[in-house]
C-alpha positions in Angstrom: 0.0 0.0 0.0 2.8 2.4 0.9 4.4 1.5 -2.4 1.3 2.3 -4.4 1.0 5.7 -2.7 4.6 6.6 -3.6 4.0 5.5 -7.2 0.8 7.6 -7.5 2.5 10.7 -6.0 5.4 10.3 -8.3 3.0 10.1 -11.3 1.1 13.2 -10.3 4.3 15.2 -9.7 5.8 14.2 -13.1 2.6 15.2 -14.9 2.6 18.6 -13.3 6.2 19.1 -14.2 5.9 18.0 -17.8 2.6 19.9 -18.6 3.4 22.9 -20.8 2.8 26.4 -19.5 -0.1 28.4 -21.1 0.7 30.4 -24.2 1.4 34.1 -23.8 -1.6 36.5 -24.2 -2.1 37.8 -27.7 -1.9 41.5 -28.4 -4.0 43.5 -30.8 -2.2 43.8 -34.2 -1.0 47.1 -35.4 -3.7 48.9 -37.5 -2.7 49.7 -41.1 -2.2 53.3 -42.1 -5.5 54.5 -43.4 -5.6 56.8 -46.4 -8.0 59.7 -47.0 -8.5 62.0 -50.0 -10.5 65.2 -49.9 -12.4 66.7 -52.8 -14.5 69.8 -53.5 -17.7 70.2 -55.6 -19.4 73.4 -56.7 -23.0 74.3 -57.2 -24.3 77.2 -59.3 -27.6 78.7 -60.3 -28.7 81.3 -62.9 -28.6 84.9 -61.9 -31.0 87.7 -62.7 -30.1 91.3 -63.0 -31.8 93.7 -60.4 -35.2 95.0 -61.4 -35.0 98.8 -61.5 -37.6 101.4 -62.3 -36.6 105.0 -62.3 -38.6 108.0 -63.5 -37.5 111.6 -63.3 -40.0 114.4 -64.0 -39.0 117.6 -65.7 -40.9 120.0 -63.5 -37.9 120.9 -61.3 -34.3 120.8 -62.4 -32.0 119.2 -59.8 -28.7 121.0 -59.7 -25.4 120.6 -57.9 -25.1 121.7 -54.3 -28.8 121.8 -53.7 -29.8 120.5 -50.3 -31.6 117.2 -49.5 -33.0 115.9 -46.3 -33.4 112.1 -45.9 -36.8 111.1 -44.4 -37.0 107.5 -43.3 -40.0 107.4 -40.9 -41.9 105.0 -43.1 -39.2 102.3 -43.2 -36.9 100.7 -40.7 -33.6 102.2 -41.9 -30.5 101.3 -39.9 -27.9 103.9 -38.9 -25.5 102.2 -41.3 -27.8 102.3 -44.2 -28.8 105.9 -43.5 -25.1 106.9 -43.6 -24.6 104.9 -46.8 -27.5 106.7 -48.5 -26.3 110.1 -47.4 -22.8 109.3 -48.7 -24.3 108.3 -52.0 -26.2 111.6 -52.3 -23.0 113.5 -51.5 -21.2 111.6 -54.2 -24.0 112.9 -56.6 -22.9 116.5 -55.6 -26.0 117.1 -53.4 -25.7 118.5 -49.9 -27.4 116.4 -47.2 -28.8 118.3 -44.2 -30.2 116.9 -41.0 -32.8 119.5 -40.2 -34.3 122.9 -41.3 -35.3 123.9 -44.8 -34.0 122.0 -47.7 -34.5 122.1 -51.5 -35.6 118.5 -51.6 -36.6 115.6 -49.3 -35.6 112.0 -50.2 -38.4 109.8 -48.7 -37.5 106.1 -48.3 -40.9 104.5 -48.7 -40.1 100.8 -48.8 -37.4 98.4 -47.5 -39.0 95.0 -48.0 -37.6 91.6 -47.2 -39.6 88.4 -48.1 -38.6 84.8 -48.2 -39.6 83.4 -51.6 -39.3 79.9 -53.2 -36.0 78.1 -52.6 -33.4 78.4 -55.2 -32.0 75.2 -56.8 -28.2 75.2 -57.3 -27.0 72.6 -59.9 -23.8 70.6 -59.5 -21.0 71.7 -61.8 -18.4 69.4 -63.4 -14.9 69.8 -61.8 -12.0 71.3 -63.6 -10.1 68.0 -63.1 -12.2 64.9 -63.2 -12.1 62.4 -60.4 -13.8 58.9 -60.1 -16.3 59.8 -57.3 -17.9 62.7 -59.1 -20.4 60.4 -60.9 -21.4 59.0 -57.5 -21.7 62.5 -56.0 -23.9 63.6 -58.9 -26.3 60.8 -58.2 -26.4 61.4 -54.5 -26.4 65.2 -54.4 -27.4 66.6 -57.9 -28.7 69.8 -56.5 -28.7 72.0 -53.4 -31.8 73.8 -52.3 -31.2 77.1 -50.6 -33.4 79.6 -48.8 -33.9 82.8 -50.9 -34.9 86.3 -49.9 -36.3 89.0 -52.2 -35.3 92.5 -51.2 -37.1 95.7 -52.5 -36.3 99.4 -52.0 -38.4 102.3 -53.2 -37.7 106.1 -52.8 -39.1 109.4 -53.8 -37.4 112.8 -54.2 -39.8 115.6 -53.5 -39.4 119.3 -54.2 -40.0 120.8 -50.8 -41.4 124.2 -51.8 -44.1 122.8 -54.1 -44.5 119.3 -52.8 -44.0 117.9 -56.3 -42.5 114.5 -56.8 -39.5 115.1 -59.1 -38.1 111.5 -59.1 -39.2 108.1 -57.9 -37.5 104.8 -58.2 -37.9 101.2 -57.1 -35.5 98.3 -57.3 -35.5 94.6 -56.2 -33.2 91.6 -56.3 -33.2 88.1 -54.8 -30.4 86.9 -52.6 -29.2 84.2 -55.1 -28.7 86.8 -57.8 -27.1 89.2 -55.4 -24.6 86.7 -54.2 -23.2 85.4 -57.4 -20.5 83.1 -56.2 -21.0 79.3 -56.3 -21.7 77.2 -53.3 -18.6 75.1 -52.5 -18.8 71.8 -50.6 -16.2 69.3 -49.6 -16.2 65.6 -49.0 -13.6 62.9 -48.3 -13.0 59.3 -49.6 -11.7 57.6 -46.5 -10.4 54.1 -45.8 -11.9 52.5 -42.7 -11.3 49.1 -41.0 -14.4 46.9 -41.6 -13.5 44.0 -39.3 -12.0 45.6 -36.2 -14.7 44.1 -33.9 -14.0 40.7 -35.4 -10.3 40.9 -34.7 -10.9 42.2 -31.1 -13.3 39.4 -30.4 -10.8 36.8 -31.6 -8.1 38.2 -29.4 -10.4 38.3 -26.4 -11.4 34.6 -26.9 -7.9 33.5 -27.4 -6.7 35.2 -24.2 -8.9 33.2 -21.9 -7.1 30.7 -19.6 -8.6 27.7 -21.3 -7.7 29.0 -24.8 -4.1 29.8 -23.7 -3.7 26.2 -22.4 -5.2 24.8 -25.6 -2.8 26.7 -27.9 0.3 26.1 -25.7 1.8 23.8 -28.3 0.3 25.2 -31.4 0.5 28.4 -33.4 -2.5 30.4 -34.5 -3.1 33.1 -37.1 -4.7 36.4 -36.0 -7.2 37.6 -38.6 -5.8 40.4 -40.8 -7.5 43.8 -40.8 -9.7 44.5 -43.8 -10.2 48.0 -45.2 -13.0 49.5 -47.3 -13.5 52.9 -48.8 -16.2 55.1 -47.3 -17.4 58.4 -48.7 -18.3 61.1 -46.2 -21.3 63.4 -46.5 -21.0 66.9 -48.0 -19.7 69.8 -45.8 -20.3 73.4 -47.0 -17.3 75.5 -47.2 -18.5 78.6 -49.0 -21.8 80.4 -49.8 -25.0 81.3 -48.0 -27.8 78.7 -48.1 -29.8 78.3 -44.9 -32.1 81.0 -43.6 -29.6 82.5 -41.2 -26.8 82.8 -43.8 -29.1 84.3 -46.4 -30.6 86.8 -43.9 -27.1 88.1 -43.2 -27.0 89.4 -46.7 -29.9 91.8 -46.4 -28.0 94.9 -45.2 -25.7 94.6 -48.2 -28.7 94.0 -50.5 -30.5 97.1 -49.3 -27.3 99.2 -49.7 -26.8 97.8 -53.2 -30.4 98.6 -54.3 -30.3 102.0 -52.7 -27.0 102.9 -54.5 -28.5 101.8 -57.8 -31.5 104.0 -57.3 -29.7 107.1 -56.2 -27.3 106.7 -59.1 -30.3 107.1 -61.4 -31.0 110.7 -60.2 -29.9 113.2 -62.8 -28.1 116.1 -61.2 -27.2 119.0 -63.6 
């Protein structure tokens, strides 16, 4: 009996000594260097000239150095636009006065702003062709942008007689005012498609049981696989949403006012 116990103990001890240690834990393989290429695409629309109506009546001759007082009580004229209008009159060789008698009054009757139907901008072929342009054309053939129509109307009145000697009206939409194209960018990026698969394999092979099982064998870690993925468009240039288009209105009013004042014939 004692002999059998010694033999059994010797067998157990030998088995423990000769059993191979578990394999070392696996580490995540290094990721490949991913490539990315950026592109730009432009969108344009047709532009209309400003609509301008200007009529000057011959009853009173407007001459240089005559005085004009600007009246803007019927329209919400900003201080900036008021100064721009007075500067334009000064350029026409008329003297602007703030109060008191003047030869004429320039009454600003209308400063209108109205959102109208959205403007469609069409995609434009690039100067240098690239393979993804056909795909972009299918996905994003047009861009729809908010559009504001601005109108300005004025009258020049002979103060002594009350006669209207000139009146003008002009209008333009924001797409025609801002004539530059819309510019968007997008990227063609490589991404790893099986990162979760590789991470799961590493986790499974690092359990104690799996490390013992692969103690005397080599295994192959799955290789990373990459695919190309196109990003969505990101706008780089040009007003399109309501906030961006609304920001154009001060310049549009100044532009239309300048056009009208330039139509006044000063002798």
